[in-house]
VMD Tcl script that builds the backbone (N, CA, C; Angstrom):
set m [mol new atoms 483]
animate dup $m
set s [atomselect $m all]
$s set {name element resname resid chain x y z} {
  {N N UNK 1 A 0.821 -1.200 0.000}
  {CA C UNK 1 A 0.000 0.000 0.000}
  {C C UNK 1 A 0.866 1.265 0.000}
  {N N UNK 2 A 1.926 1.280 0.819}
  {CA C UNK 2 A 2.807 2.456 0.861}
  {C C UNK 2 A 3.483 2.671 -0.485}
  {N N UNK 3 A 3.888 1.568 -1.096}
  {CA C UNK 3 A 4.560 1.662 -2.386}
  {C C UNK 3 A 3.624 2.278 -3.431}
  {N N UNK 4 A 2.351 1.870 -3.428}
  {CA C UNK 4 A 1.374 2.426 -4.367}
  {C C UNK 4 A 1.149 3.909 -4.114}
  {N N UNK 5 A 1.105 4.292 -2.844}
  {CA C UNK 5 A 0.914 5.694 -2.497}
  {C C UNK 5 A 2.087 6.540 -2.978}
  {N N UNK 6 A 3.287 6.055 -2.793}
  {CA C UNK 6 A 4.481 6.775 -3.223}
  {C C UNK 6 A 4.491 6.916 -4.738}
  {N N UNK 7 A 4.165 5.837 -5.421}
  {CA C UNK 7 A 4.118 5.896 -6.894}
  {C C UNK 7 A 3.054 6.886 -7.341}
  {N N UNK 8 A 1.913 6.857 -6.702}
  {CA C UNK 8 A 0.838 7.775 -7.055}
  {C C UNK 8 A 1.260 9.228 -6.844}
  {N N UNK 9 A 1.975 9.500 -5.771}
  {CA C UNK 9 A 2.442 10.859 -5.503}
  {C C UNK 9 A 3.388 11.350 -6.594}
  {N N UNK 10 A 4.245 10.466 -7.087}
  {CA C UNK 10 A 5.184 10.860 -8.133}
  {C C UNK 10 A 4.500 11.077 -9.476}
  {N N UNK 11 A 3.348 10.477 -9.661}
  {CA C UNK 11 A 2.609 10.635 -10.912}
  {C C UNK 11 A 1.632 11.807 -10.834}
  {N N UNK 12 A 0.912 11.949 -9.730}
  {CA C UNK 12 A -0.151 12.938 -9.615}
  {C C UNK 12 A 0.365 14.332 -9.275}
  {N N UNK 13 A 1.268 14.466 -8.344}
  {CA C UNK 13 A 1.743 15.780 -7.906}
  {C C UNK 13 A 2.329 16.605 -9.056}
  {N N UNK 14 A 3.171 16.034 -9.925}
  {CA C UNK 14 A 3.673 16.864 -11.027}
  {C C UNK 14 A 2.578 17.409 -11.936}
  {N N UNK 15 A 1.457 16.705 -12.049}
  {CA C UNK 15 A 0.363 17.198 -12.872}
  {C C UNK 15 A -0.206 18.497 -12.321}
  {N N UNK 16 A -0.219 18.645 -11.012}
  {CA C UNK 16 A -0.767 19.840 -10.388}
  {C C UNK 16 A 0.245 20.961 -10.263}
  {N N UNK 17 A 1.510 20.661 -10.313}
  {CA C UNK 17 A 2.525 21.694 -10.126}
  {C C UNK 17 A 3.150 22.159 -11.435}
  {N N UNK 18 A 2.807 21.516 -12.540}
  {CA C UNK 18 A 3.360 21.934 -13.817}
  {C C UNK 18 A 2.864 23.321 -14.188}
  {N N UNK 19 A 3.722 24.094 -14.766}
  {CA C UNK 19 A 3.315 25.415 -15.249}
  {C C UNK 19 A 2.446 25.239 -16.494}
  {N N UNK 20 A 1.591 26.183 -16.689}
  {CA C UNK 20 A 0.743 26.195 -17.878}
  {C C UNK 20 A 1.662 26.287 -19.093}
  {N N UNK 21 A 1.434 25.455 -20.132}
  {CA C UNK 21 A 2.299 25.534 -21.302}
  {C C UNK 21 A 1.541 25.901 -22.571}
  {N N UNK 22 A 0.256 26.183 -22.429}
  {CA C UNK 22 A -0.542 26.609 -23.575}
  {C C UNK 22 A -1.458 27.750 -23.147}
  {N N UNK 23 A -1.858 28.516 -24.114}
  {CA C UNK 23 A -2.750 29.645 -23.847}
  {C C UNK 23 A -4.137 29.117 -23.499}
  {N N UNK 24 A -4.658 29.454 -22.321}
  {CA C UNK 24 A -5.978 28.942 -21.928}
  {C C UNK 24 A -7.109 29.680 -22.646}
  {N N UNK 25 A -8.260 29.061 -22.675}
  {CA C UNK 25 A -9.449 29.663 -23.282}
  {C C UNK 25 A -10.190 30.454 -22.208}
  {N N UNK 26 A -9.816 31.717 -22.052}
  {CA C UNK 26 A -10.444 32.585 -21.057}
  {C C UNK 26 A -10.759 33.929 -21.690}
  {N N UNK 27 A -11.701 34.633 -21.066}
  {CA C UNK 27 A -12.073 35.959 -21.560}
  {C C UNK 27 A -11.572 37.031 -20.596}
  {N N UNK 28 A -11.188 38.134 -21.182}
  {CA C UNK 28 A -10.816 39.333 -20.438}
  {C C UNK 28 A -11.661 40.458 -21.022}
  {N N UNK 29 A -11.459 41.660 -20.549}
  {CA C UNK 29 A -12.248 42.796 -21.041}
  {C C UNK 29 A -11.360 43.758 -21.831}
  {N N UNK 30 A -11.961 44.373 -22.828}
  {CA C UNK 30 A -11.288 45.459 -23.526}
  {C C UNK 30 A -11.444 46.717 -22.676}
  {N N UNK 31 A -10.757 47.776 -23.038}
  {CA C UNK 31 A -10.914 49.041 -22.317}
  {C C UNK 31 A -12.333 49.599 -22.462}
  {N N UNK 32 A -13.014 49.155 -23.486}
  {CA C UNK 32 A -14.397 49.592 -23.705}
  {C C UNK 32 A -15.386 48.731 -22.926}
  {N N UNK 33 A -14.900 47.706 -22.214}
  {CA C UNK 33 A -15.763 46.859 -21.395}
  {C C UNK 33 A -16.322 45.634 -22.098}
  {N N UNK 34 A -15.870 45.354 -23.311}
  {CA C UNK 34 A -16.355 44.186 -24.055}
  {C C UNK 34 A -15.552 42.945 -23.682}
  {N N UNK 35 A -16.220 41.792 -23.633}
  {CA C UNK 35 A -15.536 40.526 -23.397}
  {C C UNK 35 A -14.720 40.160 -24.624}
  {N N UNK 36 A -13.485 39.732 -24.379}
  {CA C UNK 36 A -12.573 39.357 -25.452}
  {C C UNK 36 A -11.930 38.034 -25.066}
  {N N UNK 37 A -11.959 37.071 -25.980}
  {CA C UNK 37 A -11.284 35.799 -25.735}
  {C C UNK 37 A -9.809 35.953 -26.066}
  {N N UNK 38 A -8.977 35.498 -25.179}
  {CA C UNK 38 A -7.528 35.569 -25.410}
  {C C UNK 38 A -7.152 34.776 -26.662}
  {N N UNK 39 A -7.812 33.666 -26.879}
  {CA C UNK 39 A -7.483 32.833 -28.042}
  {C C UNK 39 A -7.839 33.509 -29.365}
  {N N UNK 40 A -8.664 34.570 -29.324}
  {CA C UNK 40 A -8.975 35.309 -30.550}
  {C C UNK 40 A -7.730 35.960 -31.143}
  {N N UNK 41 A -6.704 36.123 -30.342}
  {CA C UNK 41 A -5.484 36.767 -30.817}
  {C C UNK 41 A -4.511 35.786 -31.455}
  {N N UNK 42 A -4.800 34.480 -31.337}
  {CA C UNK 42 A -3.944 33.478 -31.971}
  {C C UNK 42 A -4.046 33.610 -33.481}
  {N N UNK 43 A -2.915 33.443 -34.120}
  {CA C UNK 43 A -2.858 33.576 -35.559}
  {C C UNK 43 A -1.820 32.601 -36.090}
  {N N UNK 44 A -2.038 32.133 -37.309}
  {CA C UNK 44 A -1.077 31.210 -37.911}
  {C C UNK 44 A 0.226 31.905 -38.290}
  {N N UNK 45 A 0.208 33.222 -38.340}
  {CA C UNK 45 A 1.409 33.908 -38.788}
  {C C UNK 45 A 1.981 34.914 -37.791}
  {N N UNK 46 A 1.438 34.948 -36.564}
  {CA C UNK 46 A 1.947 35.914 -35.598}
  {C C UNK 46 A 2.129 35.286 -34.223}
  {N N UNK 47 A 3.217 35.653 -33.586}
  {CA C UNK 47 A 3.419 35.302 -32.184}
  {C C UNK 47 A 2.668 36.329 -31.333}
  {N N UNK 48 A 2.455 35.992 -30.073}
  {CA C UNK 48 A 1.792 36.908 -29.151}
  {C C UNK 48 A 2.723 37.168 -27.976}
  {N N UNK 49 A 2.861 38.424 -27.613}
  {CA C UNK 49 A 3.539 38.791 -26.376}
  {C C UNK 49 A 2.453 39.255 -25.422}
  {N N UNK 50 A 2.440 38.678 -24.228}
  {CA C UNK 50 A 1.492 39.087 -23.198}
  {C C UNK 50 A 2.298 39.604 -22.023}
  {N N UNK 51 A 1.995 40.821 -21.622}
  {CA C UNK 51 A 2.656 41.405 -20.459}
  {C C UNK 51 A 1.599 41.736 -19.417}
  {N N UNK 52 A 1.669 41.071 -18.273}
  {CA C UNK 52 A 0.776 41.383 -17.159}
  {C C UNK 52 A 1.365 42.564 -16.398}
  {N N UNK 53 A 0.517 43.531 -16.084}
  {CA C UNK 53 A 0.974 44.753 -15.441}
  {C C UNK 53 A -0.146 45.338 -14.595}
  {N N UNK 54 A 0.176 46.381 -13.849}
  {CA C UNK 54 A -0.813 47.130 -13.070}
  {C C UNK 54 A -0.355 48.587 -12.979}
  {N N UNK 55 A -1.313 49.470 -12.774}
  {CA C UNK 55 A -0.992 50.900 -12.712}
  {C C UNK 55 A -0.086 51.229 -11.529}
  {N N UNK 56 A -0.194 50.474 -10.444}
  {CA C UNK 56 A 0.582 50.732 -9.236}
  {C C UNK 56 A 1.972 50.093 -9.270}
  {N N UNK 57 A 2.281 49.359 -10.324}
  {CA C UNK 57 A 3.552 48.620 -10.432}
  {C C UNK 57 A 4.546 49.415 -11.276}
  {N N UNK 58 A 5.473 50.084 -10.605}
  {CA C UNK 58 A 6.447 50.927 -11.309}
  {C C UNK 58 A 7.303 50.134 -12.315}
  {N N UNK 59 A 7.835 48.947 -11.942}
  {CA C UNK 59 A 8.591 48.174 -12.941}
  {C C UNK 59 A 7.741 47.800 -14.162}
  {N N UNK 60 A 6.456 47.541 -13.955}
  {CA C UNK 60 A 5.554 47.224 -15.074}
  {C C UNK 60 A 5.463 48.401 -16.035}
  {N N UNK 61 A 5.215 49.573 -15.485}
  {CA C UNK 61 A 5.077 50.786 -16.293}
  {C C UNK 61 A 6.400 51.088 -17.002}
  {N N UNK 62 A 7.509 50.910 -16.314}
  {CA C UNK 62 A 8.819 51.132 -16.939}
  {C C UNK 62 A 9.035 50.186 -18.120}
  {N N UNK 63 A 8.699 48.901 -17.923}
  {CA C UNK 63 A 8.877 47.923 -19.003}
  {C C UNK 63 A 8.028 48.287 -20.215}
  {N N UNK 64 A 6.758 48.579 -19.990}
  {CA C UNK 64 A 5.869 48.899 -21.104}
  {C C UNK 64 A 6.291 50.190 -21.807}
  {N N UNK 65 A 6.809 51.135 -21.059}
  {CA C UNK 65 A 7.288 52.389 -21.650}
  {C C UNK 65 A 8.540 52.145 -22.494}
  {N N UNK 66 A 9.454 51.335 -21.991}
  {CA C UNK 66 A 10.674 51.024 -22.759}
  {C C UNK 66 A 10.347 50.272 -24.041}
  {N N UNK 67 A 9.426 49.325 -23.953}
  {CA C UNK 67 A 9.041 48.584 -25.156}
  {C C UNK 67 A 8.332 49.513 -26.140}
  {N N UNK 68 A 7.535 50.436 -25.638}
  {CA C UNK 68 A 6.857 51.395 -26.519}
  {C C UNK 68 A 7.867 52.207 -27.326}
  {N N UNK 69 A 9.008 52.504 -26.713}
  {CA C UNK 69 A 10.039 53.297 -27.392}
  {C C UNK 69 A 10.641 52.574 -28.599}
  {N N UNK 70 A 10.639 51.234 -28.583}
  {CA C UNK 70 A 11.237 50.456 -29.684}
  {C C UNK 70 A 10.194 49.666 -30.471}
  {N N UNK 71 A 8.950 49.821 -30.097}
  {CA C UNK 71 A 7.867 49.031 -30.677}
  {C C UNK 71 A 7.779 49.173 -32.199}
  {N N UNK 72 A 7.844 50.387 -32.692}
  {CA C UNK 72 A 7.746 50.603 -34.146}
  {C C UNK 72 A 8.863 49.876 -34.883}
  {N N UNK 73 A 10.077 49.948 -34.354}
  {CA C UNK 73 A 11.209 49.238 -34.968}
  {C C UNK 73 A 10.962 47.733 -34.966}
  {N N UNK 74 A 10.500 47.229 -33.848}
  {CA C UNK 74 A 10.245 45.783 -33.735}
  {C C UNK 74 A 9.187 45.335 -34.733}
  {N N UNK 75 A 8.101 46.105 -34.859}
  {CA C UNK 75 A 7.010 45.683 -35.744}
  {C C UNK 75 A 7.378 45.806 -37.218}
  {N N UNK 76 A 8.379 46.604 -37.540}
  {CA C UNK 76 A 8.871 46.652 -38.917}
  {C C UNK 76 A 9.581 45.362 -39.278}
  {N N UNK 77 A 10.236 44.763 -38.308}
  {CA C UNK 77 A 11.034 43.555 -38.543}
  {C C UNK 77 A 10.299 42.262 -38.197}
  {N N UNK 78 A 9.464 42.301 -37.178}
  {CA C UNK 78 A 8.828 41.090 -36.658}
  {C C UNK 78 A 7.316 41.203 -36.730}
  {N N UNK 79 A 6.662 40.076 -36.937}
  {CA C UNK 79 A 5.208 40.057 -37.005}
  {C C UNK 79 A 4.666 39.440 -35.718}
  {N N UNK 80 A 4.167 40.277 -34.826}
  {CA C UNK 80 A 3.667 39.797 -33.542}
  {C C UNK 80 A 2.562 40.724 -33.040}
  {N N UNK 81 A 1.826 40.227 -32.071}
  {CA C UNK 81 A 0.783 40.995 -31.402}
  {C C UNK 81 A 1.244 41.207 -29.970}
  {N N UNK 82 A 1.104 42.414 -29.464}
  {CA C UNK 82 A 1.506 42.707 -28.084}
  {C C UNK 82 A 0.261 43.054 -27.282}
  {N N UNK 83 A 0.008 42.259 -26.238}
  {CA C UNK 83 A -1.133 42.482 -25.357}
  {C C UNK 83 A -0.619 42.883 -23.980}
  {N N UNK 84 A -0.975 44.053 -23.535}
  {CA C UNK 84 A -0.641 44.500 -22.182}
  {C C UNK 84 A -1.907 44.290 -21.349}
  {N N UNK 85 A -1.863 43.332 -20.443}
  {CA C UNK 85 A -3.051 42.947 -19.693}
  {C C UNK 85 A -2.938 43.437 -18.256}
  {N N UNK 86 A -3.796 44.391 -17.936}
  {CA C UNK 86 A -3.803 44.973 -16.597}
  {C C UNK 86 A -4.513 44.033 -15.628}
  {N N UNK 87 A -3.919 43.880 -14.439}
  {CA C UNK 87 A -4.546 43.098 -13.377}
  {C C UNK 87 A -5.144 44.010 -12.303}
  {N N UNK 88 A -5.266 45.291 -12.627}
  {CA C UNK 88 A -5.964 46.209 -11.726}
  {C C UNK 88 A -7.405 45.728 -11.573}
  {N N UNK 89 A -7.989 45.937 -10.401}
  {CA C UNK 89 A -9.368 45.493 -10.182}
  {C C UNK 89 A -10.365 46.480 -10.795}
  {N N UNK 90 A -11.644 46.157 -10.708}
  {CA C UNK 90 A -12.680 46.969 -11.350}
  {C C UNK 90 A -12.698 48.410 -10.859}
  {N N UNK 91 A -12.296 48.646 -9.620}
  {CA C UNK 91 A -12.288 50.019 -9.089}
  {C C UNK 91 A -11.198 50.868 -9.734}
  {N N UNK 92 A -10.181 50.226 -10.294}
  {CA C UNK 92 A -9.036 50.959 -10.861}
  {C C UNK 92 A -9.094 51.106 -12.375}
  {N N UNK 93 A -10.152 50.632 -13.000}
  {CA C UNK 93 A -10.226 50.660 -14.458}
  {C C UNK 93 A -10.034 52.057 -15.023}
  {N N UNK 94 A -10.599 53.061 -14.384}
  {CA C UNK 94 A -10.444 54.440 -14.867}
  {C C UNK 94 A -8.974 54.848 -14.860}
  {N N UNK 95 A -8.218 54.396 -13.866}
  {CA C UNK 95 A -6.783 54.706 -13.808}
  {C C UNK 95 A -6.043 54.060 -14.978}
  {N N UNK 96 A -6.459 52.853 -15.331}
  {CA C UNK 96 A -5.827 52.160 -16.458}
  {C C UNK 96 A -6.028 52.970 -17.729}
  {N N UNK 97 A -7.262 53.342 -18.002}
  {CA C UNK 97 A -7.568 54.102 -19.218}
  {C C UNK 97 A -6.778 55.407 -19.276}
  {N N UNK 98 A -6.762 56.146 -18.174}
  {CA C UNK 98 A -6.065 57.433 -18.200}
  {C C UNK 98 A -4.550 57.246 -18.328}
  {N N UNK 99 A -4.001 56.230 -17.690}
  {CA C UNK 99 A -2.561 55.990 -17.810}
  {C C UNK 99 A -2.200 55.618 -19.240}
  {N N UNK 100 A -2.953 54.712 -19.825}
  {CA C UNK 100 A -2.682 54.267 -21.196}
  {C C UNK 100 A -2.795 55.440 -22.166}
  {N N UNK 101 A -3.820 56.262 -21.994}
  {CA C UNK 101 A -3.974 57.436 -22.864}
  {C C UNK 101 A -2.822 58.417 -22.682}
  {N N UNK 102 A -2.392 58.607 -21.450}
  {CA C UNK 102 A -1.288 59.519 -21.187}
  {C C UNK 102 A 0.038 59.020 -21.722}
  {N N UNK 103 A 0.265 57.721 -21.650}
  {CA C UNK 103 A 1.526 57.133 -22.121}
  {C C UNK 103 A 1.528 56.915 -23.625}
  {N N UNK 104 A 0.337 56.874 -24.218}
  {CA C UNK 104 A 0.197 56.611 -25.655}
  {C C UNK 104 A 0.852 55.302 -26.068}
  {N N UNK 105 A 0.662 54.273 -25.249}
  {CA C UNK 105 A 1.212 52.960 -25.586}
  {C C UNK 105 A 0.529 52.413 -26.825}
  {N N UNK 106 A 1.292 51.858 -27.752}
  {CA C UNK 106 A 0.726 51.392 -29.022}
  {C C UNK 106 A 0.121 49.985 -28.965}
  {N N UNK 107 A 0.036 49.410 -27.804}
  {CA C UNK 107 A -0.403 48.023 -27.659}
  {C C UNK 107 A -1.907 47.914 -27.535}
  {N N UNK 108 A -2.358 46.669 -27.665}
  {CA C UNK 108 A -3.731 46.335 -27.289}
  {C C UNK 108 A -3.728 46.198 -25.772}
  {N N UNK 109 A -4.569 46.960 -25.109}
  {CA C UNK 109 A -4.660 46.928 -23.649}
  {C C UNK 109 A -5.927 46.165 -23.271}
  {N N UNK 110 A -5.766 45.189 -22.400}
  {CA C UNK 110 A -6.890 44.387 -21.930}
  {C C UNK 110 A -6.913 44.401 -20.405}
  {N N UNK 111 A -8.055 44.037 -19.851}
  {CA C UNK 111 A -8.244 44.056 -18.398}
  {C C UNK 111 A -8.570 42.657 -17.883}
  {N N UNK 112 A -7.789 42.185 -16.942}
  {CA C UNK 112 A -8.030 40.904 -16.261}
  {C C UNK 112 A -8.456 41.243 -14.833}
  {N N UNK 113 A -9.612 41.881 -14.710}
  {CA C UNK 113 A -10.048 42.454 -13.445}
  {C C UNK 113 A -10.243 41.426 -12.336}
  {N N UNK 114 A -10.672 40.225 -12.684}
  {CA C UNK 114 A -10.842 39.170 -11.686}
  {C C UNK 114 A -9.605 38.288 -11.569}
  {N N UNK 115 A -8.597 38.597 -12.347}
  {CA C UNK 115 A -7.314 37.906 -12.349}
  {C C UNK 115 A -7.430 36.409 -12.670}
  {N N UNK 116 A -8.431 36.047 -13.447}
  {CA C UNK 116 A -8.608 34.651 -13.849}
  {C C UNK 116 A -7.507 34.197 -14.791}
  {N N UNK 117 A -7.166 35.017 -15.776}
  {CA C UNK 117 A -6.102 34.657 -16.708}
  {C C UNK 117 A -4.770 34.611 -15.976}
  {N N UNK 118 A -4.557 35.568 -15.111}
  {CA C UNK 118 A -3.331 35.607 -14.309}
  {C C UNK 118 A -3.164 34.304 -13.527}
  {N N UNK 119 A -4.231 33.857 -12.882}
  {CA C UNK 119 A -4.177 32.596 -12.125}
  {C C UNK 119 A -3.977 31.393 -13.043}
  {N N UNK 120 A -4.679 31.381 -14.176}
  {CA C UNK 120 A -4.585 30.253 -15.110}
  {C C UNK 120 A -3.168 30.080 -15.650}
  {N N UNK 121 A -2.449 31.181 -15.768}
  {CA C UNK 121 A -1.066 31.128 -16.269}
  {C C UNK 121 A -0.036 31.077 -15.136}
  {N N UNK 122 A -0.507 30.899 -13.913}
  {CA C UNK 122 A 0.370 30.782 -12.739}
  {C C UNK 122 A 1.271 31.995 -12.545}
  {N N UNK 123 A 0.719 33.170 -12.787}
  {CA C UNK 123 A 1.476 34.406 -12.585}
  {C C UNK 123 A 1.373 34.780 -11.109}
  {N N UNK 124 A 2.533 34.870 -10.465}
  {CA C UNK 124 A 2.524 35.220 -9.041}
  {C C UNK 124 A 3.007 36.644 -8.798}
  {N N UNK 125 A 3.884 37.139 -9.648}
  {CA C UNK 125 A 4.376 38.509 -9.505}
  {C C UNK 125 A 4.321 39.198 -10.867}
  {N N UNK 126 A 4.199 40.508 -10.822}
  {CA C UNK 126 A 4.206 41.282 -12.057}
  {C C UNK 126 A 5.344 42.287 -11.984}
  {N N UNK 127 A 5.844 42.739 -13.109}
  {CA C UNK 127 A 5.455 42.333 -14.447}
  {C C UNK 127 A 5.838 40.877 -14.736}
  {N N UNK 128 A 5.026 40.258 -15.558}
  {CA C UNK 128 A 5.281 38.892 -15.999}
  {C C UNK 128 A 4.950 38.869 -17.484}
  {N N UNK 129 A 5.937 38.508 -18.269}
  {CA C UNK 129 A 5.799 38.561 -19.718}
  {C C UNK 129 A 5.905 37.168 -20.315}
  {N N UNK 130 A 5.009 36.879 -21.251}
  {CA C UNK 130 A 4.982 35.598 -21.956}
  {C C UNK 130 A 5.136 35.836 -23.448}
  {N N UNK 131 A 5.725 34.860 -24.127}
  {CA C UNK 131 A 5.680 34.821 -25.588}
  {C C UNK 131 A 5.002 33.512 -25.957}
  {N N UNK 132 A 4.000 33.621 -26.803}
  {CA C UNK 132 A 3.232 32.467 -27.256}
  {C C UNK 132 A 3.469 32.313 -28.750}
  {N N UNK 133 A 3.821 31.105 -29.169}
  {CA C UNK 133 A 4.078 30.884 -30.599}
  {C C UNK 133 A 2.772 30.776 -31.379}
  {N N UNK 134 A 2.891 30.543 -32.663}
  {CA C UNK 134 A 1.730 30.514 -33.551}
  {C C UNK 134 A 0.790 29.352 -33.258}
  {N N UNK 135 A 1.278 28.349 -32.540}
  {CA C UNK 135 A 0.456 27.184 -32.182}
  {C C UNK 135 A -0.267 27.389 -30.850}
  {N N UNK 136 A -0.024 28.521 -30.200}
  {CA C UNK 136 A -0.658 28.788 -28.915}
  {C C UNK 136 A 0.118 28.239 -27.736}
  {N N UNK 137 A 1.381 27.877 -27.955}
  {CA C UNK 137 A 2.224 27.322 -26.895}
  {C C UNK 137 A 3.100 28.420 -26.285}
  {N N UNK 138 A 3.201 28.397 -24.983}
  {CA C UNK 138 A 4.080 29.345 -24.302}
  {C C UNK 138 A 5.511 28.878 -24.510}
  {N N UNK 139 A 6.323 29.726 -25.147}
  {CA C UNK 139 A 7.699 29.351 -25.457}
  {C C UNK 139 A 8.721 30.143 -24.653}
  {N N UNK 140 A 8.246 31.174 -23.954}
  {CA C UNK 140 A 9.163 32.000 -23.157}
  {C C UNK 140 A 8.349 32.760 -22.128}
  {N N UNK 141 A 8.963 32.970 -20.973}
  {CA C UNK 141 A 8.357 33.841 -19.970}
  {C C UNK 141 A 9.429 34.359 -19.029}
  {N N UNK 142 A 9.191 35.539 -18.507}
  {CA C UNK 142 A 10.073 36.071 -17.463}
  {C C UNK 142 A 9.268 36.947 -16.524}
  {N N UNK 143 A 9.769 37.058 -15.308}
  {CA C UNK 143 A 9.129 37.870 -14.273}
  {C C UNK 143 A 10.037 39.032 -13.929}
  {N N UNK 144 A 9.407 40.122 -13.494}
  {CA C UNK 144 A 10.173 41.285 -13.069}
  {C C UNK 144 A 10.667 42.081 -14.258}
  {N N UNK 145 A 11.307 43.197 -13.941}
  {CA C UNK 145 A 11.875 44.015 -14.998}
  {C C UNK 145 A 13.079 44.783 -14.476}
  {N N UNK 146 A 14.134 44.708 -15.242}
  {CA C UNK 146 A 15.277 45.594 -15.069}
  {C C UNK 146 A 15.584 46.153 -16.461}
  {N N UNK 147 A 16.096 47.365 -16.527}
  {CA C UNK 147 A 16.372 47.950 -17.839}
  {C C UNK 147 A 17.195 47.001 -18.713}
  {N N UNK 148 A 16.735 46.833 -19.938}
  {CA C UNK 148 A 17.390 45.926 -20.877}
  {C C UNK 148 A 16.638 44.613 -21.066}
  {N N UNK 149 A 15.736 44.269 -20.148}
  {CA C UNK 149 A 14.960 43.032 -20.299}
  {C C UNK 149 A 14.142 43.014 -21.585}
  {N N UNK 150 A 13.799 44.180 -22.069}
  {CA C UNK 150 A 12.996 44.218 -23.295}
  {C C UNK 150 A 13.733 43.578 -24.464}
  {N N UNK 151 A 15.064 43.626 -24.440}
  {CA C UNK 151 A 15.836 43.032 -25.538}
  {C C UNK 151 A 15.844 41.512 -25.455}
  {N N UNK 152 A 15.639 40.982 -24.282}
  {CA C UNK 152 A 15.480 39.535 -24.139}
  {C C UNK 152 A 14.180 39.107 -24.840}
  {N N UNK 153 A 13.140 39.885 -24.675}
  {CA C UNK 153 A 11.871 39.606 -25.362}
  {C C UNK 153 A 12.086 39.688 -26.874}
  {N N UNK 154 A 12.763 40.714 -27.318}
  {CA C UNK 154 A 13.057 40.878 -28.745}
  {C C UNK 154 A 13.823 39.674 -29.285}
  {N N UNK 155 A 14.879 39.268 -28.573}
  {CA C UNK 155 A 15.681 38.124 -29.013}
  {C C UNK 155 A 14.835 36.855 -29.133}
  {N N UNK 156 A 13.948 36.649 -28.184}
  {CA C UNK 156 A 13.086 35.465 -28.228}
  {C C UNK 156 A 12.103 35.551 -29.405}
  {N N UNK 157 A 11.600 36.733 -29.681}
  {CA C UNK 157 A 10.695 36.904 -30.818}
  {C C UNK 157 A 11.402 36.611 -32.148}
  {N N UNK 158 A 12.667 37.018 -32.254}
  {CA C UNK 158 A 13.397 36.773 -33.503}
  {C C UNK 158 A 13.589 35.274 -33.753}
  {N N UNK 159 A 13.609 34.486 -32.708}
  {CA C UNK 159 A 13.736 33.033 -32.872}
  {C C UNK 159 A 12.486 32.415 -33.481}
  {N N UNK 160 A 11.371 33.125 -33.429}
  {CA C UNK 160 A 10.107 32.593 -33.945}
  {C C UNK 160 A 9.811 33.035 -35.378}
  {N N UNK 161 A 10.721 33.759 -35.985}
  {CA C UNK 161 A 10.523 34.253 -37.361}
  {C C UNK 161 A 10.200 33.121 -38.314}
}
mol reanalyze $m
mol bondsrecalc $m
mol representation Tube
mol addrep $m
């Protein structure tokens, strides 16, 4: 009996602790309040970059601002979709809209107000950035931000050309 229990633990526990490796089928909100399926952004010819952020997270804002500075150059060379997904709650939505308008970020901004997508992707700290390939598989992720991390994202995107 003990042997069976030990074997079961080695088989079952990894199933629950594995990181998500594919884009889940969940809905988030647009800035206009419309439900949007994350999988709607999947494309046969484009990778997806997802950056989880919040208005109160200074490293998040710094990362998105730095990427905005090179975004036009990147999109000339690479074909990808960039989704900046705010995890601010429903009370902070107005702050998200005003910050995005003030920063003039060129990305698609989405709201994960109930943090369902964040939980589904096992995001524990923000900023947390993912790259999803054309098949919907997560091929890269990193947490936190220090100046220069944006080039790591760029390098990973170039591998998917």
